[in-house]
N, C-alpha and C positions, 0 to 999 in steps of 0.2 A: 271462885275458881275462874282463872283467866282463860278466855278462848284463845286457842292458837290460830293466828292468822295465816292463811295460805299465802305463800310467796307467789307474786305475779310472775308468770313466764311470758317471754316475748311471743310465743306461739299460741297463747290463750285466745279465746274469742275477743272480739273487739270491745273496747271499753269506751263509752261516751260520757262526756260531761253533760249532765241533764239540762244545764242551762244553755250552753253554747252549741250542743249537739256536735261538737268537734271530737275527733278521735285523738286519743293520747298518742304522742310520738314516742317510740321506744328509744331508750337511752343507748345509742350506739356511737362509739367514738369516731372521730373524723378519720383517724389513722386506719381503723378497721374498714370503713367505707372505701377509702382510697385503695387499700390493698385488694379488696374484693373487686372493685371496678377495674383495677389493673389486671387482675387475673382473668376477668371476663374478656377484656380487650385482648390479652395474650392468646387465650384459647380460640378466640374468634379468628385472629390473624393466622394462627397455625392451621386451623381447619380449612381456611380459604387460601392458604399459601399457593397451591397449584394454579389458582385462577389468575394470579398476578402475571403469569407467563402465557396466558391463553391468547389465541389469535382472534381475528374477526371471522365470524361464521357467515354462512350463506343464508341464514334465517333472519331476515330483516336488517341485520347489521350493515349489509352492503348498502341498503337504502337509507339507513340513518347516518351512515358515514360516507361511503364512496359516492353516492349520487344525491346526497342531501343538498338542495340548493341553498339552505340556510346555514349550513355548518360552518363555513369559513368566513362568515360575516357577523361580527359582534357590534355592528354600528347601531346607533339609536334608531335609525329608520327600519332596519331589519328586525330589531327587537319589537318595535311598534307594530310591524306587520304580523309578527308571531302572536301578538296579543289580540289581534282582530278575531272576533268570534267566528268568522267564516274561513279562517286559515287552519285547515285540517291537514294533517300529515300522517300517512300510514293508518288512516281510520281513527285518528285521535286528535283531540284538541288538548295539547299539553305544552304550552309555551315555555314554562319553566324548565321542563325536562329537555326541550330542544336547546334552550339557552345554556344549560349546564353542559350539554355535549359540545356546544360551540366553545365554551370556556376550556374544556379538556383539549380540544383540537388546538386552540391558541397556545396552550402550554406544551402539549406533546408534539404537535407538528407532524412532519413527514420524514421518511428516511431518504437516502440519497437517490433512490429510484422513483421518488414521488409517491410512495405508498404511505397511507396514514398509519402512524404507529399506534398500536392498540393499548400499550401499557397504561397510559393515563386514564383511559376510559374504564379499564378494569380496576385500577387503583381507586378511583372515585367511587365506583359501585361498592367495593369492599369497605371503604371508609364510611360510606353512607349506611351500609348494613350494620357496621359496628356502632355508629351513632344511634341507629334505631334500637339496637339491642340495649344500649345504655339508657335510652329513653324509656324502654319497656321496664327496666329496673326502676327508674324514677316514677313511672306511672303506677306500678304495682305498690311501690313503697308509700306514695302519698295517698293511694286509695285504701290500702289495707293496713298501713302502718306496721307491717311485718317484714322486718329486714331479711330474715332467712328465706321467706317465701319470695321476696323480690329478687334476691340473688339467684335462687334456683330458677325462677321464671326467666330472668335475663339470660342465664346460661343455656337454658333449654331453647329459648328463642334463637340465641346467637349461633348455636351449632346444629340446629335441626336441618336434616338433609332435604326436607321438602322445600327449603328456602334457596337451594343452590340455583335453581332456574332464575329466580329474581335477581340474584347477585352475580352469577358468572356469565349471564347473558347481557351483553352491552345494551341491546335494544330494550331491556327491562329497566333501564335507568329510571323510567317513570314510576316503577313499582317502589323501589327503595326511597326515591325522593318524596313521593306523595306520602309514604308511610311515616317518614320522619316528621313531616308537618302534622300528619294525622295524630300521632301519639303525643306530640307536644301540645296540640290543641286539646286533647283529652286531659292532659296534666293541668293545663290552665283552667279548664272547666271544673275539675275536681277542686282546685284551689278556690275558684269562685263559689262553688257549692259550700265549701267549708267556711270561707271568710266573708262572702258576700261583698267583695270589693269589685267595683266596676272595672278596674284595670285588668283583672283576670278575665272577665267576660269579653272585653275588647280583644285581649291577646288571643283568647280561644277562637273568636270569630275571624280575626286576621289570619291566624295559622290555618284555620279551616279553608279560607280563601286560597292561601298558598298551596295547600294540599290539592284543592280542586284544579288549580292552574297546572298542577303536575300530572294529574291523572283523574279521569272522571269517576273512577271507582271510589273516590273519597266521599261520594254522596251518602254512603251508609253511616257516616259519622253522626248525622243529624239524629238518626234513630238510636245510635249508641249512647247519646247524651241522656236519653230517657232511662236507660239502664243505670247510669250513674245517679240520676235523680232517685230512682227506686232504691239503689244501694244506700244512698244518704238519707233515706226516709223523708224525702221531699214530697209534698202533696202534688201528685202528677196533674190533677185537674185544677190546681190553684191558678187563678188568673195570671199572677205574676210569672209563675213557672211556665205557663203556656205561651205568654208573650215573649219570654226569653228565647223560646224555640223558633219563633216565626222567622227571624233573619236566617237561621241555619237551614230551615226547611225551604225557605225561599231560594237561597243559593243552591241548595241541593236540586230543586226543581229546575232552575235555570240551566245549571251545568249538566243535569241529566238529559235535558232536551238537546243541548249542544252535543253531548256524547252520542246520542241516538242519531243525530244528523250526520256526524262524522262517520259513524259506522255504516250508515246507509250509503254515503257517498263512496266509501271504499269497497262496497259490496261485501262487507264482513258479516252483515246480518243475513243469515241463511234462510231462504224461503223453503222450509221443509214441509211442504204441503202433505207429504205422505204420513206424517206423524200426527195422530189424533190427540185429543186432550189427555186421555188415560195413558197413552204411550209417553207423552211428555212428562207426566207425573212420575212414571216409572223411571225414565231417564234421569230426571232430577233426583229422585230418591237414590238411584244407583250412584250417581255422582256424589251425593251427600255422604253416603256410607263409605265411598272410596276415600274421601277426604279424612273421615274419622279413622279409618284403618291405617292410612298412610301417616297420619299424625302419630299414631301409637307405634307403628313399625314401618318406617319409610324405606322399603325395599322394592326392587323391580320398578323403580321410577323410570318414566319415559318422557321425552319431550312432547310426545303426542299420544293421547288416548283416543283412538278413533271411534266413530259410531259403529255399532256392531254389524249393520247391513245397510250400506248406503245405496245399494242398487234397488233392493225391494223395500227398504225402510221398514223392516220387521224388528221387533224387540224380543230378545231372549227371555225365557221364564225367570231367570235370576234377577233381571231388572225389576220385574213385578214383585218378586219376593222382598226386594229391598224397601218396598213401601212400608212394610211392617216395622222394621227396626228404625227407619227414619221417622215414622209417625210416633214411635215409642219415645224417641229423644225429644220430640216436640211436646209430648204429654209430660215427660219427665221434667221439662223446664217449668211447666205450670205447677206440677206437684211440688217442686222445690220452692217455688214462690209461696204456695199455700202453706207449706211446712216451715216457712221463714228461714230456709237455708240460703241465706243471702249470698254468700260468697260463691257457693256452688251454682245458684241460679244465675248470678251475674256472669260467671265464666261460661256456662252453657249458652246463655242468652247472647253473649258477645259473639260466640262462634256462629250461632244461627243467624243473627242479624246481619253480620258482615259477609256471610257466604250465600245468603238467600238469593240475591240478585244475580249471582254467578252460576246458578244451577241449570242453565240452558232451558228455562221455560220458554224464552225467546232464543232460538238457536243462534249462536254467534260463532263463526269459524267452523272448523271441521272436527272439533274434539268434544268429547263428552265432558271432560274436566281437564284442568291444567294445574300443575304444581304452583305456578305463580299466583293463582287466584287464592291460595290458602295463606298467603303471606301475613296479611293483617288478621284474618279470622283466627289464625293459629294462636294469637295472644290469649284467647279464651282457654285454649288447651294448656298453654304455659302458665296460666294462673291456677287452673284447677288441679293439675298434677302435684305441684309443690304444696299447695294447701292441704290436699288429702294426705300427702306423705308426712308432713309435720303433725297433722292431726293424729295420724296413726302412731307416730313415735311418742306422742303424749299418752295415748291409750295403752301402748305396749312399750314402756320405757326399757324393758329388758332386751327388746329386739331393735332398739334404736340404732346401734352400730351396724347391724345386719342390713336394716332398711336404708340407712344412709350410704352404705357400701354399694348396695344394689343400685341406688340412685346415681352414684358416681360412675358405676360401670355403664349404666344406661347413657349418661352424658358422654362417656368415652366412646361407646359404640357409635353414637350419633356423630361424634366428631370425626371418627375414622371413616364412616360412610360418606360424610360430607367431603372430606379430603379426597376420597376416591371418585365421588360424583363430579367434583370440579375437573378432574382429568377427562371425564366424558365430554365436557364442554371445551376441550383443548382446541379443536378446530372442526371444520365441517365434516371431515371424514369420520372422526371419532364420534361426533354427535349423531350423524345420520346412520352410521353403521350400528350404533347402539340402539337407536330408535327402531330401525328395521328389525333388529333382533328381538326387541321387547314388544313391538307393536307391528308384526308383519303385515297386518291388513291396512296399515296407514298408507294411503295412496300419496299423501303429502310427503311422507318420509321417503317413499320410493322415488318420487319425482325429484326431491331435493338431493338424494344421494346420486341419482343420475346426473343432475345438474353439476354436482361437484366433480364427477368423473369427466363430464364434458369439459369443464374448466381445466382440469388437469391435462386433458388432451390438447387443449388450445395452448397451454404453456409448453407442452412437449413439442408442438409444432413450431412455436417461436424459437425453441432451443434446438430445432432440427432433429429431435428424437422421434423419428417417424414410426418406428415399431411400437414405441410406448404410446404414441398418439392413436394408432390403430387399435391397440388393446383397450385403452380407456374409452374410445368411442364405442366399441362393441359392448363393453360392460354398461356404458351409459344407456345404450339402446335397450338392453335387457331390463334395466330398472324402469325406464319409461314405459316399456311394454307391460310390466307388472302393474304399474300405476294405472294404465289404461284398462287393463283387465279388471281391476278393482273398481274403476269408475269410467264407464264407456263414454261419458260426455266430458271428460277431463281435458278442458281446452289447453291448459299449459303443458300437460304431458304430451299431447299430440304435437304441439308446437315444438317443444324441446326435442322430441324424438325426430321430428323433421329436420331440425338443425343438425343433429348428430348424423343422421342418414346422409344428408347433403354433403357434410364435410368429409365423412368417411368415403362416400362415393367418389368425390373428387380425388381423395388421397390414393385410393386403390384403383381409380379409373373404372368404376362400376356404375354404369348408367341405370341399372335396375334399382340401386339404392337411391339415386337422385330422383327417379320416377316415384319411388315410394315416399320420398320427402314431399313431393308435390301433393300426393294424396293426404299426407298428414297435415300439411299446412291448410289444405282445403277443409279437413275435418275440424281444425281449430277455428276456421272462419265460419263454419256452420254454427258454432256456438257463440261467436262474436263477430258480426259482420263489419265491425269497425276496428278490428285487430290489425293495426298498422304494421307491426313487425312481421305478422304472418304474411301479409301482402308483399312486403319487402323481400322476405326470404323465399317466398314462392316465386317471385320475379327472378331472383338470383338462380333458382333451380331451373326455371324455364329457359333462362338465357344460356345456362350451361348445357341444356339439351338442344339448343339451337332454335328454340321457338321465340325469336326476338320480339315479334309483334305482340304476342301474349305477355311476354315479360314486361314490355313497356307499359302495357295496360295496367298490370299489377303495380308497377312502380308509381304510376300516376295516382292510383288509389291510395297507396301508402303515403305519398306526399300530401294528398288532400286531407287525410286524417291526422297526419303529424308533420306539418310543414317545417318544423324546427330541427329535424335530424339531418346532420350533414352527410351521414352514410347513405341515406336514400338518394340524395343528389349525386353523390360520387358514383354509386353503382348504376344509377340510371344513366349517368354520363358515359360510363364504360360501355353499357349496352347500346347507347346511341352511336358511340364510336364504332362498335361492331356492325351496326346497321348502316354505316356509311354517312351518318349525320354528324360529321366532325364539329361543325360550328355550334350545333345545338348541344353537343357534348361539352364543349368549352364553356358554354353558358351555365350548364349544370355544375361544372367544376368550380366556376367563379362563385356560384351561390354557396357551394359547400365550403369554399375557402373563407367566405364571410362568416359562416356559422362556426367553423373550427379552423382558424388560421394556422394552428400548430400541427396539423395532420399531414405528414410527408406524402402519404399515398395520393392525396388530392393533386399535388403538384406533379408527381410522377405520371399520373394518368393524364393530366392536362397536357403534359409534354408530348405524350403519345398522340393526342388529338391534334396538336399543333404540327407534329410531324406529318400527319395525314394531309394537312393543308400546305405542306412544303415550307413551313416556318421553322426551319432547323435551328437557327440561332436562338429564337424565342424558346423552343423546346429545350435546348441545352440549359438555358437559364432556369427553367422550371426544374430540370433534373438536378442542377447544382443546388437549388434551394431545398429540394427534398432531401438531398444527401446532407446538407448543412443541418437540417432539423433532426435527421437520424442517419448516422453514418453506417448503420446496419441495414439500410434499405437496398438489398441486393437487386431488386427489380429496377430501381432507379439507375444503378450502375449498368445493368444490362441494357436498358433503353438508351442511356447516354452513350454507351459503346456503339450502338447501332447508329445513333445520330452523328457521332464523330466519324464513323466509317463512311457515312454518306457525304460528309464534308471533306473526306480525304485525309483525315487525321488518323492514320492507321496505328501509329504508335499509341496515341491516346485511347483508341478503341481497344487495343490489346490490353492496356493497363486496366481499363474498366472491366473487360471480360474477366481478367485475372482476379480483380477485387471482388467481383460478383461471386465467382466460384470459391474464393477463399471464405466468404461469408456463408455461402450455401453450396457445399460440394455436391448436392443432389439436384442442382438446377440443370436439368437436361437440355433445356432450350439454350442456355448459355454455352454449353459444350458444342451444340449443333451450330450456333452462329459463329463461335470462334473457329470451328472447323472450316466453315465456309471462307472465313477470312484467311485462314492458313492456306486453303486451296488457291485463293486469289493471289496470294503472295508466294506461291510455289513451295510451301512447306508441307509437302505431302505426308511425310511421316508423322508430324504433329497433328495434321488434319485427321489421319486415320485413327490416331489414339483418341482424339476427341469424339469422332464419329462412333467409335466403339463404346465409349462412355455414354454418349447420348442414346445409342441404341439400347443399351442395358437399362437405361432410365425411362424407356418407353416412347422415345421419339421415333415415329414410324419412318419419316423421310431419312433419318440417319442410317437406317438399315439398308435402304435403297442405294444411298451414296457409298455406303461401306462396301457393298457388292460391286459397285461400279468402279471405284477408285482404289480399293484396298484388297485386291485379290491376292 
């Protein structure tokens, strides 16, 4: 009697050749592979479609793009500098990520107004994420030799909403870039484990190095290789296997120390003395379980998940409760190893190994956990779920259609959530409004939303929309105040509120707000005695209040801590001019011009100082140059009008007053000075019209002359 042989199915347990210890490759046609990879690519691009149109946010993007000294230089010397191990930027050593941003800038460039175009940066991030997703397919396929599991794993990784932060945020270029090299390195190592060919080992090591050059978080790969050895039944304590790991662990140690140095230099490492050992265990456990929960159901995601009580540094009971399920998952990992559930053990272990260093045992930043930290660790989840799904369809073949339908619905839901989450990252307003809503205790979010409002106010001022500027400044002050209430030693919030108070005080002529700004700048300086910008802005506020001597002292301190800022010299020069020190003012303007030769305000102010010394012709040349640099410099037209009036060029003076008022119809000083010129030339009716306008705009002397000449 013949035995009926069971047909092998692609989802059965792995089969090894007992001699080679290699896993059998399933027989999948090339056409099928291409179609599925195309489908994965399509659904990825659809899910992230809104991100193609996203803007540059105010969360690190401005530092990586607008003020990045390395961005616009792809020269060999600049690249060499970036690879120096002491060249840190934004608390990271990541030369490849920085170079990739420079390449995007070289391709995308700037718009007509000189603003960096964001499209290329977002495009590259999305393409890198797509490549990582395809690499995840390849990794799972070569590891498990299960095509259906690999496809589902790649789909799950590609559309998972927890990954939006890493993809839609330009500053997280380092995340998607290091992850691509990370997964490719794992693939090469699996190949090495299977075929024992040296070339695969070298490829794996080189790809690991590229991953480390992209982000320090890649150090966890060294431990991940041990999981692959376990999965491939390699003897972990074998001398050869141990020696293979030495270069990986050596690189991990070197780059780990570099990463710690970078974090320390940027003050990203938080000295949370108030949290004891047990509290930190509770915080880590809570973060661990949040990652697990959000992997299963990524809803209510936020850019920042703040510490629960940063003032008293207490930890809520729920954090302690999370120690139990977190410990259970750790125990489960060892139980799976003991029961030889290799795939499950590998998947759970992959997540644990790659998330462990990110669990805030050593506090970094102001958040308990972050979506971006789950990017690579989530691969463990994307392996486990498909494996369990297809295992279940084997055990319950009658329910196969229902189970696969539910899986497809899950993928669809994730895709929709990802699509919607990309819109949250559209710009600074959408990002921080959402973050404040989801995490109202996040002082960073409150501060950043206030900063965005303040920036909108500055733009409104440039466009002469004064009512909008007032509204935005007031809202900014409210958000900064909330941030300060949540963190009474929040240096940046005090500084930012001071800036808004000062600008609003000038706009509505309220000295009480300017006095309040002085107090806020002082509070910021109590936290950081070398805060150059705080000295600079406190000096501006004191000068506005008439305390010129104290203002000059603060300007001197600002310059001593940051001698390379042209604005410091410009504003100190203005204050010296007000103090009657015209020649010293000119010296400061000359220094400012050397640092920033394209700034028109420098030449306009230098012209005023030269006027004080009677150098009218030289002053007019400076005004001419300021106007050449920026034809919208209404103050330069105003000052040039006064200079021309002094020279007797009354026609030219009238022309410049008119141009000034055409640019800024709210320039009360221009109305007042044109009125004086009208009076001098016997045009009383025109003079009275201008005096009326000047009076309505708050020029006190205009009211006096109005009563005197225009009864």
